[in-house]
N, C-alpha and C positions, 0 to 999 in steps of 0.2 A: 241200306247202309247200316253197318253194325255199330251199335252205340258204343262209345269209349267208356271204359270202366275206370273208376277212381279207386285206387287202393290206398287206404290209410296206412301210414307207417306203423309198424309195431312199436309198442311202448319202449321196449329195450333199445331199438334203433334210434328213437327220438332222444332218449337219455344219452346214449353214446354220442350222438351228434352235438348235443348241447355241451357236453363235457369237452369235446374236441374244440369247439369254438372258444370256449372259456380258456382252454389251455393255450391256444394260439394267441389270444388277446393278451394273456399274462406274459407270454414269452416275448411278444413285440414290445410290451411296456418295459420289460427288463432290459432289452437291448437298446432302447431309445434313451440317450442321456437326457436327464432333466435339466432344464435351463431356468435358473432363478432370475427374477427381474434384474438383479445387480449384474449378473453375468451377461444378460442380454444387452445391457447398456454399456458394459465394460468387458468386452470379449478378451482383453489381454489379462484380466484377472488382477490388474494393478489397483492398489488402494487409491480411492479418490482423495486428493488433497486440495484444499482451497488455495488458489494462486493469489499472490499479493497484488493488489491494484489491478485486478483483471478488468474491472469495469471502466477504469480510467484510461488504460492504454488505447482502446479504439477511439476514444474521443480526441486524442492527441496524435493519432497515427499520421495525420496529414498536416501537422503544423498547428499553429494557433494565431488567431487574428491579432494584428499589430496593436490595436487599441486595448484589446483584452490583456494582452501580455504586458503592456506598459502599466496599466492600472494594477494588475495582480503583482508584478514584480516590484513596483513602487511601494505598494502596500506592505509586502513582505519585507522589503528592505528597510522601510521606516520602523517596522516593528522590531527588526533585529537591532537597530540602532538604539531604540528606546529600551529594549531589554538589556542590551550591553551597559547602558548607562545605569540601569537599575542594579545590575551585577556589581558595578564598581562602587555602588553606594551601599548595597545590602549584604555583600559577601566579604568575608575576610580570608577566603580560601585562595591561595596564590595561583593555583591552576585555573580556577574559575575567572579570577581577575585578568590573568594573561590572555585567556581565550576571549573574554569580553572586550578587551582592548583591541585585539586583532579584528573582531567582528565589527566594532564601532568604526574603526578606520577603513576597512576594506568594503564594507557595505555602504559606507558614506561615499567613497569614491565611485562605487558601482552605480549608486543612485544619481550621482552627479552626471555621469556619462550618459545614463539612460534619459535623464532630463534634457540634455543637450540634443540628443537624437529625436526625442519627442517634440521639442520645440521647432526643430527644422521641418517636421511633418505636420505641425499644427495639431498634434495630438494632446489632449488635455491630460495633464499629470496631476494626481491627487497631492494635496499639501497637508491633509489631515487624515488620521486613521478612520476607517470605516468601523461600524459597530462591532463586528466580529474580532477584528484586530485589536481594537481598544479594550475589548473584554479580556483578551489574553494579558495585555499590559496591566490592567487594573487588578486582575487576579494575582499576577506575579508580584505586584508592588505591596501586597498584603503579607508577603513572606519575607523571612530574613534568616541569616545563618545557614546551617546545614539543610533546613527545609527549602530555602530558596535555592541553594546550590543543586540539590537533587532535581527540583522542578525545572530549573533553568537548563541544566544539562540534558534532561529528558526532552524538553521542548526543542532544544537545538538539534537533537537527532532527528526528530519528526519533521521539523521545519526545513532542514537541508535535504532530507529525502524528497519532500514535496518540491523544493526549489529545483532539484536536479531534474525531476520529471517535467516541470514547467519549462526549463531552459532547454532540455533535450527536444521538447516539442517545438520550441521557438526556432531551433536550428533548421526546421523544415518549413519555416514561414516563407510565404511568397514575397515578403518585404525583405530585400537584400540587406538592408542595414540592421534590421532586427535580427535576422538570421546570423549576421557577422558578430553582432554584439553577444548573442547567446553563445556562439562558438568560443569567443574570446573568454567568456566568464566561466565556462564549464570546468576547466582545470582548478580554478579558485574555489568553486563550490564543491568540487570533489575533495579538495584538501580540507575544506571547512567540515565536510561530513565525517572524514576520517578523524579529525581532531575532536569532533563532537562525540563520536562513538567512543573514542579513547577516554575522554573526560568522563562520560557517563559510566563506563565500565569501572574506571578508577574510583569514582565516588561510591559506587555500589559496593565495591570490595571493601573500601574503608568503613562504610556503614555496617557491613556484615561483621567485620573484625571488631568494631566498637561494640556491637550488640552481643557478640560472643564473649568479649572481655567483661561486659557488665553482668552477664549471666553467671560468670564464674566467681564473682565477688560475693 
């Protein structure tokens, strides 16, 4: 049997082969689009924007427990009434006072209706504010004049946004009476939110105009 012979490649051939391999690798790299981590997680290329209340929506997607709703809605309603009373005491702004008068009346009526529903179901209804709600009232009570007006209007915007989320969740409650009550209250709360937004915007414009006038003096 004839022994096989191994022929070592010439130096020139080895160099040419290496150059060819490198060329092919470079060409393949140029033709393959690079993918950044952002593009990998966002293939549409759209800019990521945080969504408002994203973490809250799933919690309320299937309604809210009747006891929880009664407690939360009652606490919020009592706070609205107390803050409205403060507004009628601490503010001289006609728009603030008119808004507060409406809040005092309509949240008082809403709380009375809810208390009646809760009593029929033997659900305990709070009669005093909890720590968090009382803290809001205490903080607001230390303000007066334009400072109170601005803080009150801003709080009303946030409070009614939260109230709408709570009541929208309650429309999906397995308790038919709670769901019906929430449905009935939604238009009123939507009106409150619209008026709160309008009041807040109006006060901010007035404050900006006043600041501009002062700077020109």
